[in-house]
N, C-alpha and C positions, 0 to 999 in steps of 0.2 A: 089835433094840427096837421093834415097832408100836404104834401110837394105843391099840390099846386095852388092852395089856399095862401101856402109862404109866399108861392111866387105871385099870386096878386097882390099880397100883400105890400108883399116889397115893389110891385111895380105900382101902388099908389103910392104909398110912403116916401119911396127914394130910399130904404135901407142896405144898409150894408150888407156881404158875405157872413161879416160874424155875425152878425143879427139872425140873418140866417141859420145861420149853423148851427149857434144855442137853440133858435126855436126847434130844431131838429131832435137835438139833442132832449131837449127837457120833453118832448112830443115822447120817444125813445124810452126814457125813464116812467111817464107818464104812463106807457104802455104794459112795460114790467113790472111796474108796479101790482096791474091788473091780472094779467097772466102768467104762468110759469115758465121760467128759463129754465133747461136741462143741459148740464153738459156731460159728455161722453167719456172724458178722459183726463182724470188728475193723477201726477204722479208723485202726490205729497207723501204719503207711506214708503217711501224709498226715498225720499229726500231724508224724511227722519232717521227714516234707518242706518243713510250714510252718512248724518253730522261726523264731521270731523272729531267734533269735542265731546260729544256725547249720541254714540252711536243708538240709535233703537230708546232714546230717552224720550220720549212722549210727554214726560211733566216738564223735561226742561224746552221743548222745543215749543214754546210757548203761542196757542195761536188769538190768546187775548191783546198781545203786545205784535209790533211789526215785527214782522220774521224777516231773514235777508234774505229772504226768495220771493214766488210771486204773489204767495197764498194767505192769508190770514184774517182772522173774523172780520176785522173793519172793513177790509178788503173786498172780502166777499157781497158785504153787505151794501157795500156803495154800488157793486155791480151786478146786485136785484137778484143774483143768481138762489133758487127756488127747490133745484135739485140736482148733486153732481153723483156720477157715477168715480169713487175714489179706486185707482189700480191697486192691486198689490200685484204687481209685478214683481217675478224671479228672473232674471237673466238666465239664459240655456247654458250658458258658458259658465253659468258658478261652480265654483270646484268644490262641492258639498252636496247633501241629498235636496234634490229638488222638494220633496213633497215637506220634507220640515220646516226649508223655507220660507214655504208657501202657507204654511198652518202656521209658521211667523207671521208672516205679513198679513193676514187676515186678521192674526188677535191683534195685533200693532194697531191695524185700521178700526178695530172694533173698541180699542181704547180709546185710539183717540178721538171716535166719535161718541162716545161716554163721557170722556172728560168735559165735555162744552155743552151738556143737558139744554141749556138757553138759547142755542143756537144752530145747535145737527141733533138728528134722529137717526139711527135706524134703521135703516128701509129696505123691504123685501115685496112689496107689490105694486106695479103702477098705481093704484088706487091711493099710496100713503103719499105721491108728488102732491096732491091738490089739500088732503089733508096738511100736509108738512107748510103748506103755504097759507092757508087760514089761521095756522097756530105762529107763523112769523120766522120756521126755523125753516133747515134746510134737509131735504129728503136725502139720508146719506147713503147710499148705495154700494156694494163692493161690485168687482167686476176685475177679474182673473187675466192674467194679459200674458200667453201662452199655454196649449196640450201641453205641453213637457211636464207640466209638475201634477200631470195624473199618472205618469207612469205606466201608460199605457192600461189602466185599470177604470173600468168604468163604474167599477167599487170606491174609485176614489175619488170620480166626477159627482157621485151621487153623495158621497160626504159630503166633498168644497161645497154642494148645491146647502146641504139641511145647515152647514157652517152661514151660511149668507153670502155666498157668490150668488149673482145673477145673472151674468154676460160669462162667458170665454171667449178670449182670441185663439181660434185654434191653432196657432203656431206663433213664436215669435218671429226671430231673424234667422233661426238654424230650422231644415228640412228634418222631422222626427219621423218614426218606423213608419206613421201613417197620413203623412201630410205636406207637401212640399210648402215651404217659404219662400213672398214674396225675394226675399233678399240670399236664399238658398239656392241648398243645388236641386234642379230638377231630378227627382228617386224615382218619382213615380207616375208622372203625367196628372199630377191631381191627389185628391183622395182614395186611398184605399178601401177596400170592404170594410175593413174596420173603422177608419175614416168616416164612413159614409153612416155605419152605425152608430159613431160618435155624437153627432147632427143628430141621430133618432134619437138618440137617448137622453141628449139635450131638449130636443124639441118634447119629450114624453113628463119632460122635469118641470118645463117651462122656463131653463135657461135661456137667454137669448142668442143665438151665434152669433157670434163680431167674426168678420172678413177682412177686419183693419188686417195687414202680416202676410195675408196669402198669396199665394199665386192667382195667375186668373184662372187658371185652369180650377183649383180649386175654390174660386171666387163662380165661378158655372156650374160646376159639379156640385155646390155647395145649394144653390137655387133650383138645380135638380131633383135635389133629397130632402130639401130641409119642406116642413110640412108649416112652417111656421116663418113671420116675419122676422129677415137676416136683419142685421145690423152690421156699418161699420165704422167702430166707435171712434177714431181719429183718422181719418182718411180724406186729400180731397183728389180735384179730378185729374187726369192724365195727360186729357187734353191740352190741357193749359200750363202742365208743368210734365215730361216724358221722366217721371219716377214710379220705377217700379210698387211703392209703396199706395202709390195712389191709383183711381177705381178708372178704367175703362169704358169708352161707351159704348159699348156692346154689355157690357153690365148695368150700366147705367139705365138701358133703355128695356134691360127686364127688370126692374127693380116696381112696377107698379105693377105687374103680376103679381111678386112676392108680396107685397107692402111693405120693403124694407125702406130704411133711409142709412143712407151717408153722411154720417155728422161730422160737417168740416171742419178740419184742424188747423190749428195756425203755425205749426212746425216750419218754417223760412225755407228748408232745402223741399218741400213739398209743396209750397206756394209758391215758391221763385224759382224757372227755370236757371238764373244767374246763379241764384246763393247754390243750388243742385249740383250744377257745373263747376263751382268752387271745390264745394266740397266732396266730389270726384277726384278732383285732382287733387288734393289733398292726400284722400285716402291712396290714390295711386303711386305717389312719392312714397307715408308711410310703407306700405306693405312692399318697395323696391327696394326701402331699407330696413325692411323686419324688422320697424318699429310697430307695435302692438298701443290702441287710442293709452292704454293704463300704465305705460311701461315708460322709463326715464328719457327714453331716448326719443320719443315724439314729440319734447317740448322742442327741440335742436331740429325736425325734422321741419315742425307747423312753423317756427321762426325765421329754416329757410324760404319755406314756399310761399309764406305771406311778402319776401324779400324779392320774389323773382315774379308772384301772380300778380300782388296787391294786395290790397284787405278783404275780408268777407265784404260781398255783397250785405244789402238791406233786402229786407221783405217790410210790405206797408199793410197795414189795416185795410187798403183798397183792393192787394191782389187778394187777401180772405176773401172780402167782398165778389171781385170778381169768378172767385171757386164757386162761392156759392151761390150765386147766379146760373152759373153756368152748370152746375147740378142741376139746379127748379129747371133748366130748361130743355136738359136734356132728360132726365128724369122725371121731371114733373116736382111743382113746390109743395106736395105732398108725401113730398121723400129727401126732404133735407135735416139738417138738423147742424147744431154745434159739437165742437170738442177741442177747447183749449188747449189739448195735453201741456198743461205748464210742468214745467220739469225741475225748474233753478238753471235755464241756460237762457241761451239770446231769445227773445224772440222780436217781433216785426214789431215796428215802428208806429203806435197807436196803440196797439196792443200789451201792454209789457207786462200787462198782470191781471187779477180777476177784479178788480174793479174797471173795466176796459168796456166791457161786453156792451153797454149803452152807449155807446162812439159807434160801434159794429153797428147795430140797429139803425142808430141815425144814420151812419152812408145809406144803410139801406132805403132810408127813407128821402132821400135828397135823390134816391133813384126811381123812386116811384111806386116801391113798395109798399102794400093798401097793408092796412091793419090786420086784419084779418090773414093774409100770407107768412106777416111776421109773425104771429100766435101760431101759427101749425110749426113754423123755423126756429121759432124758442123752444116748443118744449112739443106742440101737440100734437108734432107727428112722433116723436119718441112714444109721449105716452097711449096713442093708438097702434105702434108695432109691441108694443111692450103688451099692453091687455090682449092684442089678438094670440102673442104667444101664450098669454096665461090659458087662454080659451081654448088653444090646440091641446094643451096641455091636459085641462080638465077632461078635454074626450080622448086623449091617448091615455089614460090613466085606467080608464073603464074598460079600453080595448086590450090594453096586451099591460103584460108585468115586466120588470125589469130589465134590461140586457143582460145576457150573459155573454157577448161576445169576448172576446178576446184575439188580441193583438197577432197579424200573420207574421211576428219574427220575435224573439224575447224581448220584455222590458228592458232599458237602457239602464246598465249600472251607474251609481256616481262613481266618480273618482274618488 
């Protein structure tokens, strides 16, 4: 039931806006029953790791029950999800070995997936998405968030791939020896020679190059370097929200030539300029007071800031739809996807948890999106880009051996 049909029907029957909204939601649910829905980023493994009472306890954090955060099996089913990239995030600021923490997170994610064989299945190939959909399961991929975990070693990168990692965000919020971060210091003017070699080796492996969290210069240079489609696993449009984590128009315009995909995220600060401005003000106040977000002093700084600036503004589902439409307009409807980035925090109104994806598609149906374009958004674009990366890898593995390149400066030492 498309938008025109709903409009005509309501014109004849005089139906209420609520009826039209319900019709769009039923349309969205039926669509997502037919086509795969892929989400690019969910931080549940880190949420389990940081659980206050039972850290890292996969058995205690029971997804068969309603969890205290946004993700559990019942709500994943309600949300019609077919594939999820589970982020195995490791903070760059962690005061212990990055590589060990990364191995722990991959182990945690794999144990989590194995615990629910009736619902989740470990996935490593683009074709696994359709297979899982047919079986009524969620294809569960592993995505690494931050290249610091390779500790300047391409051997480590290959080992992570062998353990199941299928994308790597080149950096997180910290600039590394070989790549500048969007939220970090600009040391290199983008990618160093070794950084370019990381991209090439990811191409050879078939690991998706994820450009969320990197500087604009890195985005452009990675597009120059990569022979395979790239992704942004959780970013939105900078033209609508001038946040450094978002994708500028000059990069969006280059995506068609690369075949890449921006998976639009739901993070309030990345979709609402008002939320972003409020957060920047709080960050500035905390920095002036010398209070880190994880410090006891931060609570007092936050309370004082709220008393002065008011409570945090709210982002909405409609704002997320605006970003999707903007990316589709500038890059094209072949180059946009979905990434909730659920991580146990505040989410936009209407997108509070993983059950709400159909509501977002219903909004786009009301805006006139066709089923064909909605199917691309849901997962078709990501599957195409992923399959393209696999095809490039098959060719490159015949043409060249694993890279022996080393970083221009010594590997960072864990504190």
